[in-house]
C-alpha positions in Angstrom: 15.9 -18.4 -0.2 13.9 -21.5 -1.1 12.9 -21.9 2.6 11.9 -18.3 2.7 9.6 -18.8 -0.3 7.9 -21.6 1.5 7.3 -19.6 4.6 3.6 -19.7 5.6 1.4 -16.7 5.4 1.5 -14.4 8.4 -1.7 -13.7 10.4 -2.4 -10.2 9.1 -2.3 -11.5 5.5 -3.7 -15.0 6.0 -6.5 -14.5 3.4 -5.2 -11.9 1.0 -7.3 -11.3 -2.1 -5.1 -10.9 -5.2 -7.8 -10.2 -7.8 -8.3 -6.6 -9.0 -12.0 -6.7 -8.3 -11.5 -7.4 -4.6 -8.9 -4.6 -4.4 -11.2 -2.1 -6.0 -14.0 -2.7 -3.5 -11.8 -3.0 -0.5 -13.6 -6.2 0.5 -11.9 -9.0 2.5 -12.3 -12.7 2.5 -13.0 -13.8 6.1 -13.1 -17.5 5.2 -12.1 -19.7 2.2 -15.0 -21.2 0.3 -14.3 -24.7 1.5 -14.2 -23.9 5.3 -17.2 -24.7 7.5 -19.8 -22.1 8.2 -18.7 -20.0 5.2 -22.0 -20.5 3.5 -23.4 -23.4 1.5 -21.0 -23.7 -1.4 -22.7 -26.7 -2.8 -26.1 -24.9 -3.2 -24.7 -21.7 -4.6 -24.4 -21.6 -8.4 -21.2 -20.6 -10.0 -20.9 -17.0 -11.1 -18.3 -17.9 -13.8 -15.9 -15.2 -12.3 -12.7 -16.6 -10.8 -10.6 -15.1 -8.1 -7.4 -16.1 -6.3 -7.3 -16.4 -2.5 -4.7 -17.6 0.0 -5.9 -20.1 2.6 -4.8 -20.0 6.2 -2.1 -22.6 5.5 -0.6 -20.4 2.8 -1.9 -22.2 -0.3 -2.8 -20.1 -3.3 -6.1 -21.4 -4.8 -8.5 -20.3 -7.5 -12.2 -20.3 -6.6 -15.4 -19.1 -8.1 -16.3 -15.7 -6.6 -19.8 -16.9 -5.7 -18.3 -19.4 -3.2 -16.2 -16.8 -1.3 -17.6 -15.1 1.7 -16.9 -11.4 1.4 -16.8 -9.3 4.5 -15.5 -6.1 5.9 -15.0 -4.7 9.3 -16.7 -1.6 10.7 -14.7 1.5 10.9 -12.6 1.6 14.1 -12.9 4.3 16.7 -10.6 7.3 16.6 -8.7 6.0 19.6 -8.2 2.6 18.0 -7.1 4.3 14.8 -4.4 6.3 16.7 -3.0 3.2 18.4 -2.8 1.0 15.4 -2.7 -2.8 15.2 -0.9 -4.3 18.3 2.3 -6.2 17.8 2.8 -5.1 14.1 5.4 -3.0 12.4 4.4 -2.7 8.8 7.0 -2.3 6.1 7.0 -2.0 2.3 9.7 -3.1 -0.2 9.7 -1.9 -3.8 11.8 -3.8 -6.3 12.9 -1.3 -9.0 14.1 -4.1 -11.2 10.6 -5.4 -11.5 8.6 -2.2 -11.9 7.7 -1.6 -15.6 6.0 1.8 -15.1 2.5 0.6 -15.8 1.1 2.7 -13.0 -1.5 0.0 -12.0 -0.4 0.6 -8.4 -1.5 4.2 -8.8 -4.8 3.2 -10.5 -5.6 0.7 -7.7 -4.9 3.3 -5.0 -7.0 5.9 -6.6 -9.9 3.6 -7.1 -9.7 2.3 -3.5 -9.5 5.8 -2.0 -11.8 7.6 -4.4 -9.0 10.2 -5.1 -9.4 12.7 -8.0 -7.6 12.1 -11.3 -5.2 14.9 -10.6 -4.1 13.4 -7.3 -1.8 10.4 -7.0 -0.9 9.1 -3.5 1.7 6.8 -5.1 3.5 8.4 -8.0 5.6 6.5 -10.5 8.6 8.6 -11.8 10.9 7.9 -14.7 14.4 8.0 -13.3 17.9 8.1 -14.7 21.1 8.1 -12.6 23.3 9.5 -15.3 23.6 9.8 -19.1 25.6 6.6 -19.2 23.0 4.5 -17.5 19.5 3.4 -18.6 16.4 4.9 -17.1 14.0 3.0 -14.8 10.8 3.5 -12.9 10.5 4.7 -9.3 7.1 4.3 -7.4 7.0 6.8 -4.5 4.3 6.5 -1.8 4.4 8.1 1.6 7.3 6.6 3.5 5.7 6.4 7.0 8.9 7.5 8.6 9.9 6.4 12.1 11.2 9.9 12.7 8.5 11.9 10.8 9.0 15.6 10.5 5.3 16.1 9.7 4.0 14.9 13.1 6.4 17.2 14.9 5.1 20.4 13.4 1.4 19.8 13.5 -0.1 22.2 16.2 -3.2 20.1 16.8 -1.9 16.6 16.7 -3.9 15.9 13.5 -1.2 13.8 11.9 0.3 11.1 14.1 2.6 8.1 14.2 1.0 4.7 15.3 2.7 1.9 17.2 2.5 -0.3 14.0 4.6 2.2 12.1 1.8 3.8 10.0 1.5 7.6 9.9 -2.1 8.9 9.5 -4.0 12.1 9.4 -7.2 12.8 11.3 -9.2 15.1 9.0 -11.7 15.9 11.7 -8.9 17.5 13.7 -6.8 19.0 10.8 -7.1 22.8 10.6 -5.5 23.2 7.2 -2.3 25.0 8.3 -0.2 22.9 5.9 2.8 22.9 8.3 3.1 19.1 7.7 3.2 19.6 4.0 6.1 22.1 4.4 7.9 19.8 6.7 7.7 16.6 4.6 10.9 16.3 2.5 9.2 13.8 0.1 6.3 16.0 -1.0 4.0 13.1 -0.2 1.0 15.2 1.0 -1.9 16.9 -0.8 -4.3 19.6 0.2 -8.1 19.7 -0.5 -8.5 23.2 -1.9 -12.1 22.8 -2.7 -15.0 20.6 -1.5 -14.5 17.2 -3.2 -17.3 15.7 -5.2 -18.8 12.7 -3.3 -19.9 9.5 -5.0 -22.8 7.3 -3.9 -20.2 4.8 -2.6 -18.5 7.5 -0.4 -21.9 8.6 1.0 -22.2 5.1 2.6 -18.9 5.3 4.3 -18.4 6.3 8.0 -15.4 8.5 8.4 -12.3 7.1 10.1 -8.7 8.2 10.1 -7.9 4.7 8.7 -9.9 5.4 5.6 -9.2 9.0 5.0 -12.6 9.6 3.3 -15.1 11.1 2.9 -12.5 13.8 2.5 -13.0 17.3 3.7 -12.2 20.7 2.2 -9.3 22.6 3.8 -7.5 19.4 5.1 -4.5 17.4 4.1 -4.4 13.8 2.9 -1.8 11.2 1.7 -0.9 7.6 1.3 -2.0 5.7 4.4 -0.8 2.1 3.7 -4.5 1.1 3.6 -4.8 0.2 7.3 -8.5 -0.6 6.9 -7.7 -3.2 4.3 -5.0 -4.7 6.5 -7.5 -5.2 9.2 -9.5 -7.3 6.7 -6.5 -9.4 5.9 -5.7 -7.6 2.6 -2.6 -6.1 1.3 -2.6 -2.4 0.5 -4.2 -1.6 -2.8 -0.9 -0.6 -4.6 0.8 -3.9 -3.6 -2.1 -6.1 -4.5 -2.7 -4.2 -7.8 0.9 -4.6 -9.0 1.0 -7.2 -11.8 4.9 -7.3 -11.7 5.0 -8.2 -8.0 7.3 -5.2 -7.6 5.7 -4.1 -4.3 6.0 -6.3 -1.3 4.3 -5.6 2.0 4.6 -7.2 5.4 5.5 -7.1 9.1 9.0 -6.2 10.2 8.4 -7.8 13.6 7.9 -11.1 11.8 10.7 -10.4 9.3 8.5 -11.2 6.4 7.0 -9.4 3.3 4.6 -10.8 0.7 4.0 -10.0 -2.9 0.6 -10.1 -4.8 1.3 -13.6 -6.1 1.4 -15.0 -2.6 5.2 -15.3 -2.2 6.4 -14.6 1.3 10.1 -13.7 1.7 12.3 -13.0 4.7 12.6 -9.2 4.9 16.2 -9.1 6.3 17.5 -11.5 3.7 15.8 -9.6 0.9 17.4 -6.3 1.9 20.8 -7.8 2.6 21.1 -9.9 -0.6 19.8 -7.1 -2.9 21.5 -4.1 -1.4 18.2 -2.6 -0.3 18.2 1.1 0.8 15.9 3.8 2.0 15.1 6.9 -0.1 17.0 10.0 1.2 17.9 8.1 4.4 20.6 10.6 5.0 17.9 13.0 6.3 17.4 10.8 9.4 13.7 10.3 8.8 14.0 6.5 8.9 11.5 5.6 6.2 9.5 2.4 6.4 9.8 1.8 2.7 12.9 0.0 1.2 14.0 0.0 -2.4 15.9 -2.7 -4.2 18.1 -1.3 -7.0 17.1 -1.7 -10.7 19.6 -4.4 -11.5 19.1 -7.4 -13.9 15.9 -6.0 -15.2 13.6 -8.5 -17.0 12.0 -6.4 -19.7 13.0 -3.6 -22.2 14.2 -0.4 -20.5 11.9 2.6 -20.8 12.8 5.2 -23.3 13.6 8.7 -21.9 11.2 11.4 -23.2 13.5 13.9 -24.8 11.1 16.7 -24.1 10.3 15.9 -20.5 13.6 14.4 -19.5 14.1 11.9 -16.7 13.9 12.5 -12.9 17.3 12.2 -11.3 17.6 9.4 -8.8 18.6 10.2 -5.2 20.4 6.8 -5.0 20.9 3.8 -7.1 
């Protein structure tokens, strides 16, 4: 495992921003402050605000925000959004032993995607397998299944599966029939019943299926693995916003996943040594999210609310 921890950062996460401020704006670091042509660091005064970045050689460094070149890509075409990023097969691993139920993953997701307060693309449930076992926390995003029921029932091909494993929704094509919502066994989709209020930030954004906003009334939306952030070299908002490093994200083709603290681990080893599993895998949907059981937890167990009860786990 020690060799795995020292594995260099993979291409799509070479310059991941770990700070919450960068996650909130969706900005990427195209170059480290010390690299040539990244601006005149010597002549730029310090802002006093620090941020953590990972250099191309995998080193985690702290820099002043004023010396980091922030950049973002333009929205890709609909055709590019449907194809996905060539050569990638994105995967997420959620360690239930590390999750403390803080819901900062949800907060980061909502801020990134401008979702209303009553809508959570990644929900965090309190779970309990039996009365004899302690409860634990269970983050649940969209699982981006390799055999997705949602895409099979859409009559207009508005929801689709990309070559890089991500399942997206084209809201310009969606007719609001909600067949995909009925077909999804994970209840991971949401419907825009009324015209969403747009913020000044949203007004400046050009629509793309990779961003999912500005959202449209009468259409469906869900967790999208933040593909627009991935193109900028960033982790998805939920993974980068997790202070417990409970959410790892990476490329199955490279057999590597990375946590928000910059640790890169071999995916196959992580799953094998920790008895990783897929939620409701017996359905044959082939989710691209793996869970590690809540064993050897490192903090006090959550108390079960006697009035609300705990959500039963499908598998421990």
